N, CA, C and O of each residue as an XYZ file, in Angstrom:
852
protein
N     -10.767    -23.862    -68.152
C     -10.128    -23.361    -66.948
C      -9.242    -24.448    -66.359
O      -9.700    -25.556    -66.082
N      -7.967    -24.119    -66.171
C      -7.020    -25.036    -65.546
C      -6.497    -24.376    -64.273
O      -6.706    -23.181    -64.059
N      -5.821    -25.147    -63.432
C      -5.250    -24.544    -62.239
C      -4.648    -25.559    -61.305
O      -4.758    -26.767    -61.515
N      -4.010    -25.052    -60.268
C      -3.483    -25.946    -59.224
C      -3.491    -25.221    -57.889
O      -3.340    -24.001    -57.809
N      -3.673    -26.023    -56.843
C      -3.698    -25.536    -55.464
C      -2.352    -25.871    -54.841
O      -1.911    -27.019    -54.886
N      -1.695    -24.861    -54.255
C      -0.332    -25.003    -53.745
C      -0.315    -24.756    -52.243
O      -0.873    -23.763    -51.776
N       0.321    -25.651    -51.474
C       0.386    -25.454    -50.025
C       1.523    -24.506    -49.657
O       2.235    -24.015    -50.532
N       1.691    -24.249    -48.348
C       2.669    -23.263    -47.902
C       4.109    -23.720    -48.117
O       5.037    -22.918    -48.004
N       4.304    -25.005    -48.427
C       5.646    -25.511    -48.727
C       5.936    -25.541    -50.230
O       6.996    -26.003    -50.653
N       4.994    -25.049    -51.028
C       5.196    -25.028    -52.473
C       4.843    -26.324    -53.166
O       5.220    -26.536    -54.319
N       4.118    -27.204    -52.471
C       3.710    -28.475    -53.071
C       2.368    -28.324    -53.779
O       1.443    -27.719    -53.237
N       2.260    -28.873    -54.992
C       0.993    -28.854    -55.727
C       0.091    -29.949    -55.167
O       0.341    -31.136    -55.375
N      -0.960    -29.542    -54.454
C      -1.839    -30.488    -53.758
C      -2.876    -31.096    -54.701
O      -3.152    -32.294    -54.632
N      -3.441    -30.287    -55.566
C      -4.442    -30.792    -56.507
C      -4.473    -29.894    -57.729
O      -3.998    -28.759    -57.703
N      -5.050    -30.432    -58.813
C      -5.148    -29.672    -60.055
C      -6.610    -29.549    -60.475
O      -7.450    -30.382    -60.135
N      -6.883    -28.490    -61.219
C      -8.220    -28.215    -61.729
C      -8.193    -28.297    -63.247
O      -7.284    -27.773    -63.890
N      -9.192    -28.955    -63.812
C      -9.329    -29.030    -65.264
C     -10.823    -29.087    -65.569
O     -11.421    -30.162    -65.613
N     -11.412    -27.914    -65.779
C     -12.857    -27.848    -65.963
C     -13.195    -26.866    -67.079
O     -12.500    -25.871    -67.285
N     -14.261    -27.162    -67.782
C     -14.739    -26.236    -68.812
C     -15.527    -25.140    -68.106
O     -16.492    -25.413    -67.392
N     -15.103    -23.901    -68.314
C     -15.680    -22.767    -67.604
C     -17.200    -22.716    -67.763
O     -17.920    -22.417    -66.810
N     -17.680    -23.008    -68.969
C     -19.110    -22.880    -69.244
C     -19.930    -24.023    -68.651
O     -21.159    -23.959    -68.655
N     -19.272    -25.074    -68.138
C     -19.995    -26.198    -67.544
C     -20.237    -26.013    -66.050
O     -20.902    -26.840    -65.427
N     -19.712    -24.948    -65.472
C     -19.863    -24.720    -64.044
C     -21.300    -24.319    -63.709
O     -21.996    -23.712    -64.522
N     -21.728    -24.673    -62.495
C     -23.019    -24.191    -62.011
C     -22.958    -22.668    -61.887
O     -21.884    -22.098    -61.690
N     -24.115    -22.013    -62.004
C     -24.144    -20.555    -62.043
C     -23.393    -19.907    -60.881
O     -22.581    -19.007    -61.098
N     -23.654    -20.355    -59.651
C     -23.045    -19.704    -58.499
C     -21.525    -19.853    -58.523
O     -20.797    -18.931    -58.154
N     -21.048    -21.035    -58.966
C     -19.613    -21.269    -59.057
C     -19.018    -20.507    -60.238
O     -17.919    -19.962    -60.142
N     -19.744    -20.473    -61.343
C     -19.305    -19.754    -62.543
C     -19.013    -18.294    -62.214
O     -17.963    -17.764    -62.578
N     -19.951    -17.649    -61.521
C     -19.792    -16.226    -61.236
C     -18.679    -15.967    -60.220
O     -18.038    -14.917    -60.262
N     -18.448    -16.908    -59.315
C     -17.348    -16.739    -58.359
C     -16.010    -16.792    -59.080
O     -15.132    -15.969    -58.820
N     -15.846    -17.749    -59.983
C     -14.602    -17.833    -60.762
C     -14.482    -16.640    -61.714
O     -13.391    -16.111    -61.925
N     -15.608    -16.228    -62.279
C     -15.587    -15.079    -63.173
C     -15.101    -13.831    -62.439
O     -14.345    -13.033    -62.993
N     -15.536    -13.669    -61.195
C     -15.092    -12.526    -60.397
C     -13.570    -12.532    -60.243
O     -12.930    -11.483    -60.324
N     -12.989    -13.723    -60.020
C     -11.531    -13.821    -59.878
C     -10.837    -13.480    -61.198
O      -9.779    -12.851    -61.209
N     -11.442    -13.901    -62.302
C     -10.828    -13.689    -63.614
C     -10.817    -12.221    -64.018
O      -9.844    -11.748    -64.606
N     -11.891    -11.493    -63.708
C     -12.010    -10.102    -64.173
C     -11.555     -9.086    -63.140
O     -11.354     -7.919    -63.476
N     -11.386     -9.502    -61.890
C     -10.986     -8.567    -60.832
C      -9.763     -7.724    -61.200
O      -9.771     -6.518    -60.950
N      -8.707     -8.314    -61.787
C      -7.511     -7.510    -62.056
C      -7.704     -6.392    -63.074
O      -6.911     -5.451    -63.106
N      -8.731     -6.474    -63.900
C      -8.802     -5.538    -65.022
C     -10.026     -4.636    -64.969
O     -10.641     -4.333    -65.992
N     -10.368     -4.211    -63.743
C     -11.422     -3.214    -63.581
C     -10.906     -1.865    -64.088
O      -9.748     -1.514    -63.864
N     -11.758     -1.123    -64.762
C     -11.342      0.149    -65.364
C     -10.746      1.107    -64.342
O      -9.808      1.843    -64.650
N     -11.283      1.101    -63.133
C     -10.854      2.068    -62.119
C      -9.415      1.857    -61.655
O      -8.820      2.759    -61.065
N      -8.844      0.670    -61.916
C      -7.494      0.403    -61.428
C      -6.483      0.135    -62.534
O      -5.324     -0.167    -62.251
N      -6.908      0.242    -63.790
C      -6.005     -0.057    -64.900
C      -4.768      0.832    -64.887
O      -3.665      0.362    -65.169
N      -4.939      2.098    -64.566
C      -3.814      3.036    -64.632
C      -2.800      2.793    -63.529
O      -1.598      2.932    -63.757
N      -3.259      2.433    -62.339
C      -2.375      2.326    -61.181
C      -1.842      0.925    -60.916
O      -0.766      0.770    -60.339
N      -2.585     -0.095    -61.330
C      -2.222     -1.451    -60.925
C      -1.862     -2.374    -62.081
O      -1.487     -3.524    -61.852
N      -1.968     -1.899    -63.313
C      -1.709     -2.751    -64.483
C      -0.528     -2.205    -65.273
O      -0.455     -1.014    -65.572
N       0.397     -3.107    -65.605
C       1.598     -2.740    -66.349
C       1.677     -3.510    -67.657
O       1.231     -4.654    -67.740
N       2.245     -2.883    -68.675
C       2.591     -3.585    -69.910
C       4.064     -3.955    -69.815
O       4.920     -3.075    -69.717
N       4.364     -5.242    -69.844
C       5.726     -5.728    -69.633
C       6.310     -6.305    -70.920
O       5.653     -7.074    -71.621
N       7.544     -5.929    -71.220
C       8.251     -6.495    -72.365
C       8.910     -7.806    -71.960
O       9.659     -7.856    -70.984
N       8.628     -8.871    -72.715
C       9.238    -10.172    -72.426
C      10.670    -10.193    -72.953
O      10.913     -9.898    -74.123
N      11.612    -10.544    -72.083
C      13.020    -10.592    -72.470
C      13.574    -12.013    -72.517
O      14.594    -12.271    -73.156
N      12.888    -12.934    -71.832
C      13.346    -14.322    -71.776
C      12.689    -15.128    -72.904
O      11.473    -15.320    -72.909
N      13.497    -15.594    -73.851
C      12.955    -16.323    -75.010
C      12.277    -17.625    -74.608
O      11.251    -17.994    -75.180
N      12.847    -18.326    -73.624
C      12.251    -19.592    -73.185
C      10.849    -19.369    -72.628
O       9.936    -20.154    -72.885
N      10.688    -18.290    -71.861
C       9.378    -17.987    -71.301
C       8.400    -17.625    -72.401
O       7.239    -18.034    -72.363
N       8.858    -16.865    -73.378
C       7.989    -16.488    -74.483
C       7.526    -17.716    -75.263
O       6.359    -17.807    -75.644
N       8.431    -18.655    -75.501
C       8.077    -19.884    -76.207
C       7.110    -20.730    -75.387
O       6.215    -21.366    -75.942
N       7.288    -20.739    -74.066
C       6.374    -21.481    -73.187
C       4.960    -20.904    -73.307
O       3.992    -21.647    -73.464
N       4.852    -19.586    -73.234
C       3.544    -18.936    -73.315
C       2.909    -19.120    -74.694
O       1.709    -19.371    -74.801
N       3.717    -18.995    -75.740
C       3.195    -19.216    -77.090
C       2.680    -20.647    -77.230
O       1.637    -20.884    -77.840
N       3.420    -21.597    -76.659
C       3.005    -22.993    -76.727
C       1.662    -23.221    -76.061
O       0.837    -23.984    -76.564
N       1.438    -22.559    -74.923
C       0.176    -22.712    -74.208
C      -0.978    -22.093    -74.976
O      -2.094    -22.610    -74.941
N      -0.721    -20.990    -75.669
C      -1.765    -20.351    -76.469
C      -2.138    -21.208    -77.677
O      -3.308    -21.313    -78.043
N      -1.128    -21.815    -78.283
C      -1.377    -22.630    -79.473
C      -2.129    -23.904    -79.127
O      -3.006    -24.341    -79.873
N      -1.783    -24.498    -77.991
C      -2.441    -25.761    -77.591
C      -2.278    -25.958    -76.090
O      -1.157    -25.989    -75.583
N      -3.404    -26.092    -75.375
C      -3.340    -26.335    -73.938
C      -2.542    -27.610    -73.697
O      -2.827    -28.659    -74.276
N      -1.536    -27.500    -72.831
C      -0.593    -28.588    -72.650
C      -0.250    -28.709    -71.168
O       0.281    -27.769    -70.575
N      -0.548    -29.857    -70.569
C      -0.357    -30.027    -69.127
C       1.109    -29.891    -68.724
O       1.414    -29.344    -67.664
N       2.008    -30.383    -69.558
C       3.430    -30.279    -69.241
C       3.872    -28.821    -69.196
O       4.598    -28.417    -68.287
N       3.433    -28.027    -70.180
C       3.778    -26.610    -70.193
C       3.096    -25.867    -69.045
O       3.672    -24.947    -68.465
N       1.872    -26.269    -68.722
C       1.183    -25.644    -67.585
C       1.954    -25.886    -66.297
O       2.087    -24.981    -65.472
N       2.468    -27.109    -66.119
C       3.269    -27.418    -64.925
C       4.535    -26.563    -64.880
O       4.949    -26.121    -63.809
N       5.141    -26.334    -66.027
C       6.330    -25.489    -66.078
C       5.994    -24.064    -65.655
O       6.782    -23.415    -64.967
N       4.821    -23.576    -66.067
C       4.393    -22.245    -65.674
C       4.122    -22.189    -64.169
O       4.555    -21.256    -63.492
N       3.400    -23.193    -63.644
C       3.154    -23.234    -62.201
C       4.473    -23.186    -61.433
O       4.620    -22.432    -60.472
N       5.434    -24.009    -61.877
C       6.709    -24.113    -61.165
C       7.465    -22.787    -61.162
O       8.096    -22.432    -60.166
N       7.402    -22.061    -62.266
C       8.089    -20.769    -62.321
C       7.493    -19.807    -61.295
O       8.220    -19.032    -60.674
N       6.196    -19.855    -61.119
C       5.528    -19.000    -60.137
C       5.823    -19.482    -58.718
O       6.172    -18.689    -57.843
N       5.681    -20.786    -58.500
C       5.884    -21.348    -57.167
C       7.311    -21.139    -56.674
O       7.524    -20.870    -55.491
N       8.283    -21.258    -57.562
C       9.687    -21.122    -57.169
C       9.996    -19.764    -56.561
O      10.937    -19.632    -55.778
N       9.217    -18.763    -56.913
C       9.468    -17.422    -56.362
C       8.811    -17.219    -54.999
O       9.195    -16.322    -54.249
N       7.820    -18.054    -54.680
C       7.156    -18.021    -53.378
C       6.820    -16.594    -52.910
O       7.256    -16.190    -51.832
N       6.070    -15.842    -53.685
C       5.771    -14.468    -53.267
C       4.733    -14.382    -52.160
O       4.616    -13.351    -51.498
N       3.982    -15.449    -51.954
C       2.914    -15.415    -50.969
C       3.305    -16.199    -49.719
O       3.977    -17.228    -49.795
N       2.870    -15.692    -48.572
C       3.218    -16.345    -47.313
C       2.414    -17.618    -47.126
O       2.941    -18.619    -46.641
N       1.144    -17.589    -47.504
C       0.261    -18.720    -47.266
C       0.105    -19.590    -48.511
O       0.911    -19.526    -49.439
N      -0.926    -20.383    -48.509
C      -1.244    -21.223    -49.649
C      -1.744    -20.351    -50.805
O      -2.143    -19.203    -50.607
N      -1.715    -20.918    -52.010
C      -2.213    -20.136    -53.138
C      -2.897    -21.023    -54.170
O      -2.612    -22.215    -54.291
N      -3.811    -20.398    -54.909
C      -4.501    -21.042    -56.012
C      -4.081    -20.337    -57.289
O      -4.268    -19.128    -57.431
N      -3.510    -21.099    -58.221
C      -3.125    -20.551    -59.522
C      -4.169    -21.013    -60.538
O      -4.393    -22.213    -60.700
N      -4.797    -20.076    -61.210
C      -5.826    -20.409    -62.198
C      -5.427    -19.885    -63.574
O      -4.904    -18.779    -63.705
N      -5.683    -20.698    -64.597
C      -5.451    -20.298    -65.983
C      -6.792    -20.321    -66.712
O      -7.434    -21.367    -66.816
N      -7.203    -19.172    -67.208
C      -8.430    -19.081    -68.003
C      -8.021    -18.899    -69.466
O      -7.388    -17.905    -69.823
N      -8.385    -19.856    -70.298
C      -8.110    -19.747    -71.729
C      -9.326    -19.124    -72.411
O     -10.468    -19.436    -72.073
N      -9.067    -18.245    -73.370
C     -10.184    -17.600    -74.051
C      -9.872    -17.283    -75.501
O      -8.712    -17.243    -75.912
N     -10.923    -17.059    -76.263
C     -10.817    -16.673    -77.670
C     -11.794    -15.530    -77.914
O     -12.947    -15.580    -77.485
N     -11.322    -14.505    -78.606
C     -12.158    -13.337    -78.869
C     -12.008    -12.938    -80.336
O     -10.895    -12.725    -80.816
N     -13.122    -12.840    -81.035
C     -13.107    -12.384    -82.424
C     -13.091    -10.859    -82.447
O     -14.032    -10.212    -81.987
N     -12.026    -10.300    -82.979
C     -11.900     -8.846    -83.076
C     -12.721     -8.372    -84.278
O     -12.439     -8.744    -85.416
N     -13.717     -7.566    -84.020
C     -14.637     -7.129    -85.067
C     -13.962     -6.129    -85.994
O     -13.321     -5.178    -85.546
N     -14.116     -6.359    -87.289
C     -13.601     -5.415    -88.280
C     -14.493     -4.179    -88.318
O     -15.710     -4.267    -88.154
N     -13.877     -3.050    -88.532
C     -14.637     -1.806    -88.610
C     -14.300     -1.064    -89.899
O     -13.155     -1.067    -90.350
N     -15.293     -0.443    -90.473
C     -15.082      0.370    -91.671
C     -14.426      1.692    -91.265
O     -14.281      1.990    -90.079
N     -14.045      2.457    -92.247
C     -13.389      3.740    -91.980
C     -14.269      4.680    -91.162
O     -13.769      5.527    -90.422
N     -15.590      4.522    -91.302
C     -16.494      5.390    -90.547
C     -16.828      4.829    -89.168
O     -17.653      5.389    -88.447
N     -16.178      3.710    -88.801
C     -16.387      3.130    -87.479
C     -17.472      2.073    -87.416
O     -17.646      1.440    -86.374
N     -18.200      1.864    -88.490
C     -19.277      0.873    -88.509
C     -18.703     -0.542    -88.463
O     -17.652     -0.811    -89.045
N     -19.397     -1.444    -87.767
C     -18.959     -2.830    -87.665
C     -19.200     -3.561    -88.981
O     -20.234     -3.371    -89.622
N     -18.247     -4.393    -89.382
C     -18.398     -5.228    -90.557
C     -18.703     -6.652    -90.118
O     -18.477     -7.007    -88.961
N     -19.210     -7.465    -91.028
C     -19.656     -8.805    -90.656
C     -18.502     -9.721    -90.266
O     -18.599    -10.446    -89.275
N     -17.417     -9.701    -91.024
C     -16.309    -10.616    -90.771
C     -15.404    -10.095    -89.657
O     -15.213     -8.889    -89.504
N     -14.846    -11.042    -88.871
C     -13.899    -10.645    -87.843
C     -12.549    -10.361    -88.492
O     -12.178    -10.983    -89.487
N     -11.833     -9.422    -87.917
C     -10.538     -9.026    -88.445
C      -9.445     -9.990    -88.018
O      -8.512    -10.261    -88.774
N      -9.566    -10.505    -86.802
C      -8.530    -11.358    -86.234
C      -9.123    -12.138    -85.072
O     -10.032    -11.654    -84.397
N      -8.617    -13.332    -84.836
C      -9.020    -14.107    -83.672
C      -7.947    -13.958    -82.601
O      -6.797    -14.347    -82.806
N      -8.322    -13.403    -81.475
C      -7.396    -13.150    -80.376
C      -7.493    -14.299    -79.368
O      -8.451    -14.382    -78.599
N      -6.493    -15.181    -79.382
C      -6.410    -16.272    -78.418
C      -5.536    -15.810    -77.268
O      -4.442    -15.288    -77.486
N      -6.009    -15.998    -76.052
C      -5.268    -15.480    -74.904
C      -5.419    -16.394    -73.691
O      -6.284    -17.269    -73.649
N      -4.558    -16.167    -72.716
C      -4.666    -16.842    -71.435
C      -4.585    -15.793    -70.337
O      -3.755    -14.884    -70.386
N      -5.448    -15.930    -69.357
C      -5.477    -15.029    -68.213
C      -5.127    -15.850    -66.983
O      -5.863    -16.764    -66.611
N      -4.006    -15.528    -66.351
C      -3.525    -16.279    -65.192
C      -3.698    -15.426    -63.943
O      -3.215    -14.294    -63.891
N      -4.383    -15.962    -62.935
C      -4.554    -15.240    -61.674
C      -3.991    -16.086    -60.543
O      -4.141    -17.308    -60.526
N      -3.345    -15.419    -59.608
C      -2.744    -16.101    -58.454
C      -3.366    -15.518    -57.188
O      -3.196    -14.339    -56.879
N      -4.089    -16.373    -56.462
C      -4.870    -15.923    -55.303
C      -4.351    -16.552    -54.013
O      -4.076    -17.752    -53.985
N      -4.213    -15.766    -52.947
C      -3.905    -16.354    -51.645
C      -5.082    -17.209    -51.180
O      -6.237    -16.902    -51.474
N      -4.780    -18.276    -50.457
C      -5.817    -19.104    -49.840
C      -5.561    -19.059    -48.336
O      -4.543    -19.559    -47.858
N      -6.489    -18.459    -47.595
C      -6.250    -18.197    -46.178
C      -7.427    -18.661    -45.328
O      -8.560    -18.749    -45.800
N      -7.131    -18.953    -44.068
C      -8.175    -19.340    -43.130
C      -9.059    -18.149    -42.801
O      -8.589    -17.015    -42.709
N     -10.347    -18.423    -42.625
C     -11.247    -17.382    -42.151
C     -10.773    -16.883    -40.794
O     -10.113    -17.599    -40.040
N     -11.128    -15.639    -40.507
C     -10.777    -15.091    -39.202
C     -11.572    -15.789    -38.103
O     -12.684    -16.269    -38.325
N     -10.981    -15.832    -36.920
C     -11.677    -16.409    -35.781
C     -12.837    -15.508    -35.381
O     -12.820    -14.303    -35.629
N     -13.844    -16.113    -34.756
C     -14.994    -15.327    -34.333
C     -16.072    -16.214    -33.738
O     -15.889    -17.420    -33.574
N     -17.181    -15.605    -33.424
C     -18.334    -16.312    -32.875
C     -19.463    -16.250    -33.896
O     -19.730    -15.202    -34.484
N     -20.121    -17.392    -34.096
C     -21.247    -17.421    -35.029
C     -22.453    -18.062    -34.371
O     -22.351    -18.727    -33.340
N     -23.617    -17.837    -35.009
C     -24.859    -18.408    -34.495
C     -25.213    -19.655    -35.293
O     -25.281    -19.609    -36.521
N     -25.438    -20.768    -34.602
C     -25.843    -22.011    -35.241
C     -27.364    -22.120    -35.104
O     -27.895    -22.410    -34.032
N     -28.047    -21.875    -36.234
C     -29.501    -21.766    -36.205
C     -30.183    -23.057    -35.785
O     -31.160    -23.032    -35.037
N     -29.664    -24.202    -36.271
C     -30.305    -25.475    -35.964
C     -30.275    -25.769    -34.477
O     -31.279    -26.193    -33.905
N     -29.113    -25.545    -33.835
C     -28.973    -25.827    -32.398
C     -29.419    -24.659    -31.533
O     -29.594    -24.800    -30.323
N     -29.602    -23.484    -32.175
C     -29.966    -22.253    -31.469
C     -28.956    -21.915    -30.369
O     -29.306    -21.632    -29.223
N     -27.689    -21.959    -30.777
C     -26.619    -21.608    -29.840
C     -25.552    -20.814    -30.590
O     -25.467    -20.869    -31.817
N     -24.745    -20.079    -29.838
C     -23.585    -19.415    -30.393
C     -22.354    -20.272    -30.121
O     -22.278    -20.967    -29.108
N     -21.395    -20.214    -31.038
C     -20.170    -20.984    -30.864
C     -19.080    -20.444    -31.763
O     -19.311    -19.519    -32.543
N     -17.882    -21.022    -31.656
C     -16.767    -20.539    -32.478
C     -17.011    -20.787    -33.966
O     -17.624    -21.783    -34.350
N     -16.526    -19.875    -34.783
C     -16.662    -20.006    -36.237
C     -15.946    -21.257    -36.710
O     -14.813    -21.529    -36.311
N     -16.617    -22.016    -37.564
C     -15.991    -23.180    -38.178
C     -15.121    -22.662    -39.319
O     -15.616    -22.406    -40.416
N     -13.841    -22.512    -39.059
C     -12.949    -21.838    -40.001
C     -12.665    -22.715    -41.221
O     -12.403    -23.912    -41.104
N     -12.725    -22.086    -42.386
C     -12.479    -22.771    -43.646
C     -11.374    -22.031    -44.416
O     -11.116    -20.849    -44.189
N     -10.736    -22.767    -45.331
C      -9.749    -22.132    -46.210
C     -10.503    -21.441    -47.334
O     -11.267    -22.075    -48.062
N     -10.281    -20.118    -47.474
C     -11.028    -19.294    -48.422
C     -10.083    -18.707    -49.477
O      -8.997    -18.223    -49.159
N     -10.525    -18.763    -50.744
C      -9.757    -18.144    -51.828
C     -10.015    -16.645    -51.813
O     -11.161    -16.207    -51.917
N      -8.956    -15.862    -51.684
C      -9.065    -14.410    -51.635
C      -8.895    -13.813    -53.040
O      -8.632    -14.539    -53.999
N      -9.046    -12.502    -53.152
C      -8.872    -11.832    -54.440
C      -7.438    -11.984    -54.935
O      -6.524    -12.156    -54.129
N      -7.229    -11.922    -56.245
C      -5.884    -12.133    -56.804
C      -4.828    -11.211    -56.193
O      -5.056    -10.014    -56.016
N      -3.671    -11.792    -55.876
C      -2.511    -11.030    -55.423
C      -1.794    -10.413    -56.623
O      -1.332     -9.273    -56.578
N      -1.716    -11.202    -57.695
C      -1.212    -10.695    -58.968
C      -1.790    -11.549    -60.085
O      -2.300    -12.643    -59.845
N      -1.707    -11.036    -61.307
C      -2.277    -11.744    -62.449
C      -1.600    -11.242    -63.712
O      -0.967    -10.187    -63.715
N      -1.742    -12.006    -64.777
C      -1.229    -11.521    -66.061
C      -2.009    -12.133    -67.208
O      -2.559    -13.230    -67.103
N      -2.039    -11.393    -68.305
C      -2.693    -11.852    -69.525
C      -1.665    -11.884    -70.649
O      -0.906    -10.934    -70.841
N      -1.651    -12.988    -71.385
C      -0.755    -13.124    -72.536
C      -1.543    -13.685    -73.713
O      -2.380    -14.571    -73.538
N      -1.275    -13.167    -74.919
C      -0.475    -11.975    -75.214
C      -1.241    -10.717    -74.840
O      -2.463    -10.738    -74.698
N      -0.500     -9.611    -74.680
C      -1.164     -8.342    -74.407
C      -2.041     -7.965    -75.601
O      -1.787     -8.386    -76.729
N      -3.053     -7.183    -75.341
C      -3.965     -6.721    -76.398
C      -3.696     -5.244    -76.628
O      -3.993     -4.414    -75.768
N      -3.133     -4.911    -77.789
C      -2.701     -3.552    -78.045
C      -3.093     -3.143    -79.461
O      -2.824     -3.866    -80.420
N      -3.726     -1.983    -79.585
C      -4.160     -1.476    -80.894
C      -4.993     -2.515    -81.656
O      -4.796     -2.754    -82.848
N      -5.931     -3.121    -80.916
C      -6.873     -4.090    -81.476
C      -6.174     -5.290    -82.106
O      -6.617     -5.812    -83.128
N      -5.071     -5.722    -81.482
C      -4.356     -6.888    -81.986
C      -3.539     -7.512    -80.860
O      -3.245     -6.859    -79.858
N      -3.176     -8.777    -81.032
C      -2.351     -9.472    -80.042
C      -0.896     -9.041    -80.193
O      -0.369     -8.964    -81.303
N      -0.256     -8.761    -79.060
C       1.167     -8.414    -79.047
C       1.912     -9.515    -78.299
O       1.931     -9.527    -77.068
N       2.530    -10.444    -79.043
C       3.185    -11.605    -78.437
C       4.495    -11.239    -77.750
O       5.130    -12.096    -77.136
N       4.905     -9.983    -77.846
C       6.132     -9.534    -77.198
C       5.857     -8.963    -75.809
O       6.788     -8.625    -75.077
N       4.589     -8.857    -75.451
C       4.247     -8.208    -74.192
C       3.271     -9.032    -73.356
O       2.508     -9.851    -73.869
N       3.327     -8.783    -72.054
C       2.398     -9.342    -71.078
C       1.699     -8.178    -70.383
O       2.335     -7.174    -70.063
N       0.406     -8.308    -70.150
C      -0.319     -7.329    -69.341
C      -0.356     -7.868    -67.915
O      -0.913     -8.938    -67.671
N       0.226     -7.143    -66.985
C       0.454     -7.639    -65.623
C      -0.289     -6.788    -64.601
O      -0.297     -5.560    -64.688
N      -0.917     -7.456    -63.627
C      -1.677     -6.782    -62.573
C      -1.074     -7.084    -61.213
O      -0.709     -8.226    -60.933
N      -0.966     -6.057    -60.357
C      -0.515     -6.227    -58.979
C      -1.547     -5.601    -58.046
O      -1.879     -4.425    -58.188
N      -2.050     -6.373    -57.103
C      -3.061     -5.861    -56.180
C      -2.519     -4.696    -55.360
O      -3.240     -3.738    -55.084
N      -1.246     -4.780    -54.972
C      -0.593     -3.711    -54.219
C       0.429     -3.036    -55.138
O       1.519     -3.575    -55.333
N       0.103     -1.870    -55.707
C       1.010     -1.232    -56.666
C       2.329     -0.773    -56.050
O       3.277     -0.475    -56.776
N       2.401     -0.713    -54.721
C       3.657     -0.349    -54.070
C       4.540     -1.566    -53.819
O       5.713     -1.433    -53.470
N       3.972     -2.739    -53.998
C       4.738     -3.980    -53.855
C       4.243     -4.979    -54.904
O       3.547     -5.937    -54.567
N       4.601     -4.757    -56.177
C       4.023     -5.535    -57.279
C       4.674     -6.890    -57.537
O       4.390     -7.530    -58.549
N       5.538     -7.328    -56.637
C       6.228     -8.610    -56.798
C       7.176     -8.599    -57.999
O       6.943     -9.261    -59.010
N       8.243     -7.829    -57.851
C       9.233     -7.733    -58.923
C       9.897     -9.076    -59.207
O      10.377     -9.313    -60.316
N       9.925     -9.954    -58.208
C      10.514    -11.282    -58.426
C       9.699    -12.095    -59.428
O      10.247    -12.919    -60.160
N       8.395    -11.861    -59.457
C       7.536    -12.520    -60.440
C       7.766    -11.912    -61.816
O       7.915    -12.633    -62.802
N       7.793    -10.586    -61.879
C       7.986     -9.883    -63.145
C       9.277    -10.325    -63.828
O       9.286    -10.627    -65.021
N      10.367    -10.361    -63.061
C      11.690    -10.645    -63.640
C      11.974    -12.134    -63.725
O      12.294    -12.646    -64.798
N      11.861    -12.831    -62.605
C      12.317    -14.226    -62.538
C      11.301    -15.236    -63.057
O      11.676    -16.207    -63.715
N      10.028    -15.021    -62.768
C       9.018    -15.979    -63.211
C       8.563    -15.722    -64.645
O       8.435    -16.651    -65.443
N       8.320    -14.443    -64.965
C       7.782    -14.115    -66.288
C       8.858    -13.720    -67.287
O       8.585    -13.605    -68.482
N      10.081    -13.512    -66.805
C      11.178    -13.181    -67.721
C      10.996    -11.855    -68.417
O      11.378    -11.707    -69.578
N      10.419    -10.887    -67.729
C      10.150     -9.577    -68.323
C      11.120     -8.517    -67.805
O      11.777     -8.686    -66.778
N      11.183     -7.435    -68.548
C      11.976     -6.290    -68.125
C      11.322     -5.688    -66.886
O      10.117     -5.437    -66.873
N      12.120     -5.460    -65.848
C      11.572     -4.922    -64.601
C      11.003     -3.525    -64.841
O      11.618     -2.683    -65.497
N       9.826     -3.309    -64.297
C       9.125     -2.048    -64.510
C       8.503     -1.584    -63.206
O       7.976     -2.395    -62.444
N       8.559     -0.286    -62.944
C       7.963      0.282    -61.743
C       6.524      0.706    -62.014
O       6.197      1.167    -63.108
N       5.681      0.547    -61.016
C       4.309      1.046    -61.117
C       4.305      2.557    -60.901
O       5.302      3.137    -60.471
N       3.168      3.185    -61.207
C       3.035      4.624    -60.992
C       3.226      4.972    -59.516
O       3.808      6.005    -59.185
N       2.729      4.097    -58.626
C       2.874      4.329    -57.191
C       4.339      4.281    -56.772
O       4.767      5.066    -55.926
N       5.106      3.373    -57.351
C       6.530      3.283    -57.032
C       7.297      4.490    -57.568
O       8.200      5.001    -56.905
N       6.939      4.941    -58.761
C       7.568      6.145    -59.318
C       7.301      7.340    -58.392
O       8.197      8.133    -58.104
N       6.062      7.446    -57.942
C       5.702      8.558    -57.076
C       6.488      8.518    -55.781
O       6.948      9.551    -55.295
N       6.643      7.318    -55.219
C       7.394      7.163    -53.972
C       8.871      7.482    -54.189
O       9.516      8.088    -53.333
N       9.402      7.067    -55.347
C      10.818      7.320    -55.654
C      11.102      8.812    -55.777
O      12.170      9.286    -55.389
N      10.137      9.544    -56.321
C      10.320     10.989    -56.485
C      10.424     11.705    -55.137
O      11.069     12.748    -55.029
N       9.787     11.140    -54.117
C       9.839     11.753    -52.796
C      11.238     11.727    -52.195
O      11.595     12.571    -51.373
N      12.028     10.730    -52.627
C      13.370     10.569    -52.063
C      14.439     11.310    -52.865
O      15.601     11.369    -52.463
N      14.026     11.883    -54.019
C      14.989     12.580    -54.858
C      15.409     13.928    -54.262
O      16.220     14.640    -54.854
């Protein structure tokens, strides 16, 4: 797991470089929640898009990261996202690298012993980092009520993407699987300018466009 924390001015404040499996259980599951949040079955149809990559430089950058984790290439990816500044507040950009053995199946659907292909992928999530809301809390030790000690909290992903896309039980290096938390505002500047993909409307945007026809 790699990542960087970005302030409201677009400055990279700190970087993360940790082995996902070395995390303590409570921390592991919190990061896992961020990683899998974009791809819940209930929202795949409305919030997830398959994007065709049109920018060759971006495709080569992503291929390079899949072939070998590289801090220089990771910084280039962070910068492409940061330059678009889609979020008002601070943000945490996380890169989860993974490998999955695609199981071979016989004609009758039975699993075979050998894997058919090794699917190497990266899952990138971009989360707003915001102050807790103001309020009153109870301090048990002092037995008094007082103002909430506000902390900067990582929220659910604003957008995310997985490369390469996984299609027909194989990696598709020509496509990115992209998630937008708000399907009516999926951050087209990220789709086009940061990821170098063909601009695509979500189902919610298509539905809204039909109302104006």
